[in-house]
N, C-alpha and C positions, 0 to 999 in steps of 0.2 A: 230529269233532274235539272235544276237551274244553278248555274255557276255565276258568281259575281267576280268580274275581272276588272282590276284597276286599269283605266285607260287614260293616262296622263293625269289630269286633275279631277277627272270624273270617273265614276264607275259605270260599267255597262253589263247588263245581265245577258248571259248567253245561255240559251236553252239547248240542251242535248236532246233533240227531238227523237233520235234513234233509240234512246233508252226508255222512252215513254210508251206506255200501252195505248191502244186506240181509245180506251176510256179516258185516260189522263189527257190525251190530246184534245178529245171532244170537250172535256170540262174546261180546259184552258181556252179553247177557241170561243166558248160561250162566256166564260167568266171575265176574261181580260177586258173586252169592250164594255161590259156592264160596270166593272170596277172603274174603268176610265171615265165613264159617263157620270157615275155617282161622285167620284173624286173631283171632277171638273165642276159639277154643281155645288159641291161643298166649298170649293175655292171661290166661286162667284158669290155664294151666300156670305162667306167670311168677309169678302171685300165690301159687300153692300152693308153689312151690319157692323163692321169694325171689330168683329171677333176674330180669333185666330182659326186656322184650318183645324187644328186639334180640338178646339172647343166645339166647333160645328160638328166634327166627326163624332165626338162623344155624345152629343145630343142626338144625332141621327142614329147611330148604332145601338145606343143603350136606352133611348127613350122613344124614338119614333118607330123604328123597325119592330121592336117587340110588341108594341101596342096595336 
């Protein structure tokens, strides 16, 4: 389970690793770096094209990935 805790002016996600199954931990270990890579590339594309991150995200997830 992931908890979002307010930490001053920013929020910090805290993962309760002990409540997760081995399967859930494995999925998180694989998916988090992949998501971070894709999100980073989307930010770079947004900066280069002048589009917003959300616009690039919509194009990637609804047009490029399904095709």
